C-alpha positions in Angstrom: 0.0 0.0 0.0 1.4 3.4 -1.0 2.6 5.9 1.6 0.6 9.1 1.3 2.2 11.5 3.8 5.2 11.3 6.1 6.4 13.6 8.9 10.1 13.3 9.6 11.4 14.7 12.9 9.2 17.7 12.7 9.5 20.6 15.2 6.9 23.4 15.2 7.1 26.7 17.1 4.8 29.7 17.7 6.7 32.9 18.4 9.9 30.9 18.9 8.3 28.7 21.5 8.3 25.1 20.5 4.9 23.3 20.7 5.7 20.1 18.8 9.0 18.3 19.1 10.4 15.5 16.9 7.1 14.3 15.4 7.8 11.3 13.2 5.0 9.2 11.6 3.4 8.4 8.3 0.0 7.4 6.9 -0.7 4.9 4.1 -3.3 5.1 1.3 -6.8 4.5 2.8 -5.5 4.6 6.4 -7.2 6.4 9.2 -4.6 7.8 11.7 -6.0 9.1 14.9 -4.1 11.8 16.7 -5.1 12.1 20.4 -4.1 14.0 23.5 -5.4 16.7 25.8 -6.0 20.3 24.7 -2.8 22.1 24.0 -0.8 19.0 23.1 -0.1 20.0 19.5 -2.7 17.8 17.7 -4.2 20.5 15.5 -0.9 22.2 15.0 0.4 19.0 13.3 -2.2 18.9 10.6 -2.3 22.7 10.1 1.5 22.5 9.4 0.8 20.3 6.4 -1.8 22.7 5.1 0.2 25.8 5.6 -2.3 27.1 8.2 0.0 27.9 11.1 -0.5 31.7 10.6 2.1 34.4 10.8 3.5 33.3 14.2 3.7 29.5 13.4 6.8 27.9 11.8 8.1 24.4 11.1 11.6 24.9 12.5 13.0 21.5 11.8 12.1 18.4 9.8 10.1 17.6 6.7 6.5 16.8 5.8 6.6 14.8 2.6 3.7 14.5 0.1 4.4 13.1 -3.4 8.1 13.8 -3.1 7.5 17.4 -2.0 8.3 18.9 1.3 5.1 20.8 2.1 6.6 23.5 4.4 9.1 24.5 1.7 6.4 25.1 -1.0 5.3 28.6 -2.0 1.8 29.9 -1.2 1.0 29.5 -4.9 2.1 25.9 -5.0 0.2 25.2 -1.7 -2.9 26.7 -3.2 -2.9 24.1 -5.9 -2.6 21.3 -3.4 -4.9 22.4 -0.7 -8.5 21.4 -1.5 -7.8 19.4 -4.6 -5.2 16.9 -3.1 -5.3 17.6 0.6 -8.7 18.5 2.1 -9.6 19.9 5.5 -12.6 19.6 7.8 -12.7 22.1 10.7 -14.1 21.7 14.1 -16.9 24.1 13.4 -17.6 23.8 9.7 -20.3 26.5 9.9 -17.7 29.1 10.7 -15.9 28.4 7.4 -19.0 29.2 5.4 -20.1 32.8 4.4 -23.5 33.4 6.1 -24.9 35.6 3.3 -24.2 33.3 0.3 -25.9 30.0 -0.5 -24.2 26.7 0.0 -24.4 26.1 -3.7 -22.5 29.3 -4.6 -19.8 28.7 -2.1 -19.2 25.1 -3.2 -19.2 26.0 -6.8 -16.7 28.7 -6.2 -14.4 26.2 -4.4 -14.5 23.8 -7.3 -14.0 26.5 -9.9 -10.8 27.5 -8.1 -9.2 24.1 -9.1 -10.9 23.1 -12.4 -13.2 24.3 -15.2 -16.7 22.9 -14.7 -20.1 24.0 -16.0 -22.7 24.8 -13.4 -25.1 22.0 -14.5 -22.3 19.4 -14.2 -21.4 20.8 -10.8 -25.0 20.7 -9.8 -25.3 17.0 -10.7 -22.0 16.1 -8.8 -22.9 18.1 -5.7 -26.4 16.6 -5.4 -25.1 13.1 -5.9 -22.4 13.6 -3.3 -24.9 15.1 -0.7 -27.2 12.2 -1.3 -24.3 9.8 -0.4 -24.0 11.7 2.8 -27.6 10.9 3.7 -29.3 14.2 2.7 -32.8 13.3 1.4 -33.2 16.7 -0.4 -29.8 17.7 -1.7 -31.2 20.6 -3.8 -32.8 22.2 -0.7 -29.4 22.0 1.1 -27.7 23.7 -1.9 -30.4 26.4 -2.0 -29.9 27.0 1.8 -27.8 29.7 3.5 -25.5 28.1 6.2 -27.5 29.6 9.1 -30.6 27.7 7.9 -28.8 24.4 8.6 -28.4 22.8 12.0 -24.9 22.4 13.4 -24.9 18.7 12.5 -26.0 19.4 9.0 -23.3 22.1 8.6 -20.7 19.7 9.7 -21.8 17.0 7.3 -22.0 19.6 4.4 -18.4 20.6 5.4 -17.3 17.0 4.9 -19.1 16.8 1.6 -17.5 20.1 0.5 -14.1 18.8 1.4 -14.7 15.7 -0.8 -16.1 17.5 -3.9 -12.6 17.5 -5.4 -11.8 14.0 -4.2 -8.6 14.8 -2.3 -6.2 11.9 -1.6 -5.8 13.1 2.1 -8.4 14.5 4.5 -7.3 16.4 7.6 -10.1 16.3 10.2 -9.7 18.7 13.1 -12.0 17.6 16.0 -14.9 17.0 13.5 -17.2 15.6 16.2 -16.4 17.5 19.4 -19.1 20.2 19.0 -21.9 17.7 18.2 -24.3 15.7 20.3 -23.9 11.9 20.5 -26.4 10.9 17.8 -24.9 13.4 15.2 -21.4 12.3 16.2 -22.4 8.8 15.1 -23.6 10.1 11.8 -20.4 12.0 11.2 -18.2 8.9 12.1 -20.2 6.7 9.7 -19.9 9.3 6.9 -16.2 9.6 7.3 -15.8 5.8 7.2 -17.9 5.9 4.1 -15.5 8.5 2.6 -12.6 6.1 3.2 -14.5 3.2 1.8 -15.8 5.0 -1.3 -12.8 7.1 -2.3 -9.9 5.3 -0.6 -9.1 8.5 1.2 -6.3 8.7 3.8 -7.6 10.5 6.9 -5.7 12.2 9.7 -8.2 12.5 12.5 -7.5 14.9 15.4 -9.7 14.2 18.4 -9.7 13.9 22.2 -12.5 11.4 22.0 -11.1 7.9 22.5 -14.4 6.3 21.5 -14.2 7.9 18.1 -10.6 6.7 17.8 -11.6 3.2 18.8 -14.4 3.2 16.1 -12.4 4.7 13.3 -8.6 4.7 13.5 -6.3 1.9 12.2 -3.3 3.5 13.9 -3.0 6.2 16.5 -0.5 8.8 17.7 -0.6 9.9 21.3 0.7 13.4 22.0 1.5 15.1 25.3 2.9 18.7 25.4 4.1 18.3 21.9 5.9 15.0 22.5 5.0 11.6 21.1 4.1 9.2 23.8 3.0 6.3 21.7 2.5 5.5 18.0 1.2 2.2 16.5 -1.8 0.0 16.0 -4.9 1.4 17.7 -6.1 -2.0 19.1 -2.7 -2.7 20.6 -2.3 0.7 22.2 -5.8 0.7 23.6 -5.4 -2.9 24.9 -1.8 -2.6 26.2 -0.8 1.1 26.6 3.0 1.4 27.3 3.4 5.0 28.4 2.1 6.3 31.7 0.4 9.2 30.0 -1.7 6.9 27.7 -2.6 4.8 30.7 -3.9 8.0 32.4 -5.9 9.0 29.3 -7.6 5.6 29.2 -8.3 5.6 32.9 -10.0 9.0 32.5 -12.6 7.6 30.1 -16.0 7.3 32.0 -17.1 3.7 32.4 -20.7 2.7 32.6 -21.8 0.3 35.4 -24.7 -2.1 34.9 
C-alpha cells in the first residue's frame, strides 16, 4: 500500500516557543490515523502545518512533511494553493464558521470547485447533489439552496465533509470534527467519514480527544502530550496494552458505565 504522507522529525514553534517536538510518523493510502491528546498537546498544529495554516506566528523549524516527493513547508503559497483542497482537504471543528453566512451553500461550493478546475454549473449541480445524497441528505437541492444559518450544526458539519470531498482529495485532515456535536450526530459523522474512506480510498488524519471515536475509526493512533510523542502504533494494541504512563492515564479517565 502506497505511503501518502510522512512527517520526519518535525519541530513546530509559535513565536519561537516550541509546541511540537520531533514528530515522526506516516499514513498509508486508505489509512485512518487518529491523533489524540489533551487540549494544547499540539494535535491540530500537526495537521495545520501540512496545510500551511500555522498563521504568521507559526513555523516548522525542523524536519520535513513529505507528500508526493514534495516537502510541504518548503512550498510557496501559490504551490500550496494548488494542493490544498484538490489533493489535501480539511474539515474544521466548526464547519459552519468556514461558510459565508450571506451566500448560499451552492454558490460557495461552486466557487471552491472552480478554483481548481473548469466545470459547467449544471455538471457541478449533478455532482454536488449526488455527493450530498451519499452523505444521507434526502433533499440535496434544498441543502444547496440554503444559507448556512438555515442548517443545523450537525448538517453544517456534514456539508463541510461533503464540501471537502467534492474535489476527491487523496488526504483528508479532520480537526475535531465531532467535538461540537451531540452523540447521535457524532455517530452520523463517524459513519460518513468511514464511508469516505470506503468509497474514495481517502487517507484521513483525525484529530480528536474522543477515544471512543478513535476506537471506532482509527487503524493507527499517535498519542501526544505537550508536543511529545508518547506512543504510535496500531490502535487496538495501544488501547489494549498502553505502554506509556500518559496513555494509561488517558484511558483511565474515560468514563465507564456500570450495569
